[in-house]
LUMKOLMI-694736 format. One record per residue: residue number from 1; residue in three letters; z, y, x of N, C-alpha, C, O in turn. Coordinates in pm, whole numbers, plus 50000, padded with zeros to 5 digits. Atoms other than C-alpha are relative to their C-alpha. Layout:
<rec NUM 'ALA' <Z Y X> <Z Y X> <Z Y X> <Z Y X>>
...
***
This chain:
<rec 1 'UNK' <49936 50039 49870> <42057 67834 38761> <50144 50063 49914> <50228 49977 49889>>
<rec 2 'UNK' <49905 49918 50067> <42316 68069 38580> <50057 50062 50062> <50150 50128 50016>>
<rec 3 'UNK' <49876 49853 49847> <42467 68279 38909> <50011 50072 49978> <50112 50130 50018>>
<rec 4 'UNK' <50069 49828 50033> <42324 68582 38779> <49989 50093 50065> <49975 50208 50023>>
<rec 5 'UNK' <49998 49919 49955> <42321 68702 39065> <49925 50128 50034> <49965 50208 50119>>
<rec 6 'UNK' <50110 49976 50019> <41996 68872 38987> <50069 50154 49910> <50030 50270 49921>>
<rec 7 'UNK' <49980 49903 50136> <42179 69074 38689> <50120 50108 50095> <50164 50220 50071>>
<rec 8 'UNK' <49864 49862 49950> <42460 69207 38965> <49950 50058 50092> <50042 50091 50167>>
<rec 9 'UNK' <50090 49972 49862> <42218 69326 39236> <49885 50119 50053> <49865 50198 50145>>
<rec 10 'UNK' <50140 49898 50026> <41891 69488 39105> <50026 50148 49872> <50089 50125 49768>>
<rec 11 'UNK' <50045 49930 50125> <41821 69831 38879> <49870 49866 49934> <49779 49787 49956>>
<rec 12 'UNK' <50134 50077 50127> <41681 69705 38566> <49921 50105 49887> <49960 50104 49771>>
<rec 13 'UNK' <50099 49916 50033> <41404 69973 38457> <49934 49950 49869> <49951 49830 49850>>
<rec 14 'UNK' <50097 50028 50135> <41187 69946 38119> <49999 50075 49955> <50073 50173 49945>>
<rec 15 'UNK' <50039 49819 50127> <40969 70140 37872> <50095 50014 49917> <50192 49938 49923>>
<rec 16 'UNK' <49897 49994 50072> <41159 70259 37621> <49911 49937 49873> <49969 49910 49768>>
<rec 17 'UNK' <50033 50054 50124> <40883 70117 37385> <50100 49830 49962> <50081 49757 49864>>
<rec 18 'UNK' <49931 50163 50089> <41165 69761 37384> <50103 50019 50025> <50161 49944 50103>>
<rec 19 'UNK' <49863 49963 50092> <41464 69921 37260> <49952 49983 49902> <49839 50022 49873>>
<rec 20 'UNK' <49969 50032 50168> <41556 69785 36888> <49924 50146 49945> <49813 50153 49893>>
<rec 21 'UNK' <50055 49884 50101> <41518 70161 36761> <49869 50018 50024> <49802 50067 49933>>
<rec 22 'UNK' <50161 49981 50018> <41151 70157 36914> <49942 49887 49936> <49819 49894 49925>>
<rec 23 'UNK' <50038 50141 50032> <41077 69860 36799> <49964 49883 50081> <49869 49807 50063>>
<rec 24 'UNK' <49949 50145 49924> <41176 69594 37041> <50127 49948 49966> <50188 49981 49865>>
<rec 25 'UNK' <49904 49980 50034> <41464 69431 37112> <50121 49987 50073> <50213 49910 50046>>
<rec 26 'UNK' <49894 49986 49925> <41685 69503 37343> <50094 50144 49975> <50040 50253 49995>>
<rec 27 'UNK' <49957 49965 50059> <41980 69676 37212> <50038 50117 50070> <50107 50121 50172>>
<rec 28 'UNK' <49907 49868 49925> <42048 70049 37278> <50107 50020 50010> <50140 50093 50103>>
<rec 29 'UNK' <49827 49994 49953> <42363 70057 37306> <50017 49957 50194> <50076 50017 50285>>
<rec 30 'UNK' <50007 50073 49856> <42310 69843 37642> <49896 50071 50085> <49859 50009 50185>>
<rec 31 'UNK' <50179 49879 49931> <41987 70123 37778> <50078 50085 49996> <50172 50095 49918>>
<rec 32 'UNK' <49959 49923 49976> <42049 70424 37961> <49825 50087 50014> <49722 50046 50067>>
<rec 33 'UNK' <50163 49899 50002> <41739 70737 37905> <49977 50024 50136> <50067 50094 50180>>
<rec 34 'UNK' <50050 49996 49862> <41566 70729 38280> <49895 50189 49973> <49900 50296 50033>>
<rec 35 'UNK' <50088 49911 49942> <41284 70950 38175> <49958 49935 49820> <50011 49842 49760>>
<rec 36 'UNK' <50031 49997 50151> <41079 70996 37792> <49924 49855 49953> <49919 49813 49838>>
<rec 37 'UNK' <50079 50130 50029> <40878 70670 37814> <50123 49884 50129> <50060 49785 50167>>
<rec 38 'UNK' <49965 50076 49932> <41135 70482 38051> <50189 49995 49972> <50255 50096 49948>>
<rec 39 'UNK' <49866 50005 50011> <41506 70359 38021> <50039 49945 50132> <49986 49940 50243>>
<rec 40 'UNK' <49902 50107 49896> <41775 70151 38195> <50101 49923 49942> <50188 49969 49867>>
<rec 41 'UNK' <49797 50041 50011> <42068 69897 38165> <50057 50004 50079> <50051 49966 50196>>
<rec 42 'UNK' <49894 49957 50012> <42315 70006 38156> <50141 49927 50078> <50194 49822 50041>>
<rec 43 'UNK' <49942 50061 49842> <42558 69962 38515> <49883 49935 50086> <49932 49932 50199>>
<rec 44 'UNK' <50098 50017 49895> <42256 69843 38712> <49965 50066 50095> <49929 50020 50203>>
<rec 45 'UNK' <50056 49910 49877> <42176 70178 38883> <50174 50018 50011> <50187 50117 49938>>
<rec 46 'UNK' <49886 49979 49941> <42598 70183 38997> <49951 49931 50156> <49856 49860 50190>>
<rec 47 'UNK' <50004 50022 49919> <42659 70150 39305> <50056 49867 50116> <50027 49829 50229>>
<rec 48 'UNK' <50037 50201 50057> <42745 69789 39287> <50001 49950 49872> <50087 49908 49794>>
<rec 49 'UNK' <50084 50049 50108> <42514 69708 39050> <50004 49872 49920> <49963 49765 49965>>
<rec 50 'UNK' <49912 50084 50067> <42671 69517 38745> <49946 49983 49821> <50019 50016 49727>>
<rec 51 'UNK' <50033 49962 50168> <42468 69490 38383> <50092 49990 49932> <50204 49949 49960>>
<rec 52 'UNK' <49889 49949 50058> <42621 69577 38140> <50027 49809 49841> <50112 49756 49769>>
<rec 53 'UNK' <50026 50120 50148> <42497 69254 37871> <50045 49846 50129> <50052 49731 50085>>
<rec 54 'UNK' <49915 50088 49876> <42647 69038 38245> <50071 49944 49889> <50098 50013 49791>>
<rec 55 'UNK' <49853 50082 50063> <42904 68757 38082> <50048 49938 50095> <49960 49863 50138>>
<rec 56 'UNK' <49929 50087 49951> <43129 68596 38291> <49970 50068 50146> <49917 50175 50175>>
<rec 57 'UNK' <50028 49945 49848> <43144 68575 38701> <49911 49959 50071> <49908 49836 50077>>
<rec 58 'UNK' <50089 49981 49940> <42882 68611 38896> <49971 49798 50106> <50023 49787 50217>>
<rec 59 'UNK' <50037 50120 49890> <42783 68239 39088> <50089 49897 49897> <50064 49778 49915>>
<rec 60 'UNK' <49908 50143 50106> <43049 68018 38792> <49948 50063 49870> <49988 50167 49817>>
<rec 61 'UNK' <49973 49975 50110> <42905 68002 38501> <49918 50131 49876> <49895 50131 49755>>
<rec 62 'UNK' <50023 49948 50069> <42775 68305 38449> <49844 50072 49910> <49736 50073 49968>>
<rec 63 'UNK' <50090 49977 50086> <42545 68449 38146> <49943 50145 49961> <50012 50241 49995>>
<rec 64 'UNK' <50045 49885 50095> <42315 68733 37938> <50050 49979 49896> <50063 49867 49849>>
<rec 65 'UNK' <49922 50041 50056> <42498 68827 37698> <49861 50035 49871> <49858 50035 49748>>
<rec 66 'UNK' <50142 49934 50074> <42154 68944 37563> <49854 49903 50036> <49750 49957 50074>>
<rec 67 'UNK' <50146 50039 49894> <41875 68681 37688> <49903 50011 49849> <49784 50045 49849>>
<rec 68 'UNK' <50164 50036 50043> <41685 68623 37380> <49932 50173 49948> <49848 50218 49870>>
<rec 69 'UNK' <50098 49848 50042> <41611 68996 37378> <49984 50116 50096> <49945 50232 50079>>
<rec 70 'UNK' <49954 49939 49913> <41701 69079 37705> <49844 50053 50055> <49750 49975 50042>>
<rec 71 'UNK' <50142 49955 49963> <41376 69331 37866> <49921 49965 50071> <49969 49862 50120>>
<rec 72 'UNK' <50140 50089 49924> <41073 69221 38051> <50065 49982 50128> <50120 49877 50160>>
<rec 73 'UNK' <49909 50004 49840> <41225 69279 38397> <50039 49866 50032> <49982 49786 50107>>
<rec 74 'UNK' <49982 50108 49998> <41422 69017 38343> <49975 49880 49936> <50027 49769 49922>>
<rec 75 'UNK' <50113 50167 50091> <41208 68777 38162> <49871 49998 50143> <49787 49909 50129>>
<rec 76 'UNK' <50081 49981 49875> <40990 68834 38487> <50012 49943 50094> <49916 49883 50142>>
<rec 77 'UNK' <49947 49998 49938> <41197 68779 38714> <50117 49867 50014> <50211 49839 49940>>
<rec 78 'UNK' <49971 50151 49984> <41285 68412 38897> <49924 49937 49935> <49977 49833 49897>>
<rec 79 'UNK' <50061 50125 50065> <41018 68239 38725> <50004 49896 50010> <50023 49826 49911>>
<rec 80 'UNK' <49963 50132 49908> <41043 67949 38953> <50154 49926 49960> <50192 49813 49990>>
<rec 81 'UNK' <49843 50053 50001> <41427 67927 38835> <49983 49866 49945> <50034 49772 50006>>
<rec 82 'UNK' <49969 50163 50075> <41367 67608 38582> <49943 49965 50074> <49932 49846 50042>>
<rec 83 'UNK' <50071 50155 49878> <41175 67435 38886> <50094 49991 50100> <50067 49906 50185>>
<rec 84 'UNK' <49887 49963 49892> <41497 67533 39112> <49956 50045 50133> <49998 50045 50249>>
<rec 85 'UNK' <50028 49841 49834> <41301 67784 39327> <50015 50109 49995> <49989 50172 49892>>
<rec 86 'UNK' <49990 49833 50007> <41360 68100 39392> <49947 50043 50120> <49962 49972 50219>>
<rec 87 'UNK' <50049 49920 49906> <41174 68369 39618> <50092 50103 50065> <50214 50103 50079>>
<rec 88 'UNK' <49908 49912 49905> <41278 68635 39809> <50125 50103 49928> <50236 50128 49976>>
<rec 89 'UNK' <49898 49877 50029> <41467 68894 39622> <50065 49925 49879> <50134 49996 49806>>
<rec 90 'UNK' <49867 50088 50037> <41653 68603 39431> <50094 49898 50076> <50183 49830 50025>>
<rec 91 'UNK' <49903 49992 49918> <41790 68514 39760> <50029 50100 50056> <50140 50081 50106>>
<rec 92 'UNK' <49915 49937 49961> <41856 68807 39885> <50130 50085 49855> <50205 50175 49890>>
<rec 93 'UNK' <49894 49990 50094> <42092 68872 39563> <50119 49882 50017> <50235 49909 50047>>
<rec 94 'UNK' <49978 50134 49960> <42195 68518 39601> <50102 49971 50149> <50185 49884 50176>>
<rec 95 'UNK' <49947 49974 49878> <42292 68643 39956> <50114 50114 49957> <50223 50126 50013>>
<rec 96 'UNK' <49892 49851 50043> <42498 68932 39835> <50080 49992 49933> <50142 50096 49913>>
<rec 97 'UNK' <49904 50107 50066> <42707 68725 39648> <50062 49919 50028> <50136 49864 49947>>
<rec 98 'UNK' <49968 50114 49925> <42790 68485 39905> <49970 49823 49935> <50035 49718 49936>>
<rec 99 'UNK' <50040 50159 50046> <42600 68189 39750> <49846 50013 50100> <49779 50104 50148>>
<rec 100 'UNK' <50112 50040 49891> <42328 68006 39957> <49837 50045 49871> <49827 50022 49751>>
<rec 101 'UNK' <50130 50053 50044> <41958 68049 39857> <49941 49915 49921> <49977 49805 49962>>
<rec 102 'UNK' <50091 50126 50055> <41736 67824 39631> <49941 49976 50097> <49939 50059 50187>>
<rec 103 'UNK' <50085 49991 49890> <41515 67669 39851> <49844 50029 49956> <49757 50040 50042>>
***
């Protein structure tokens, strides 16, 4: 859908093993350490979250700048989106940005 409301609504925590320096693919510079085993996408823990990898304006052709290397929570979120369907979390994110939920 390319609305990317989820990228500007939720905190994104993932295993440190997903970092490039640890053998994964997520660029180290886009993550902050949370614990010895967990990282967070930079910008997603702000009062008004916005992932540092997000480009464009939410709801208007926004996209992930590291789509091929995004962490597992981003890969798992909205698995129904390619079918034109949204889930409850997707609906909350879209409403937060003034967008109508998907059917």
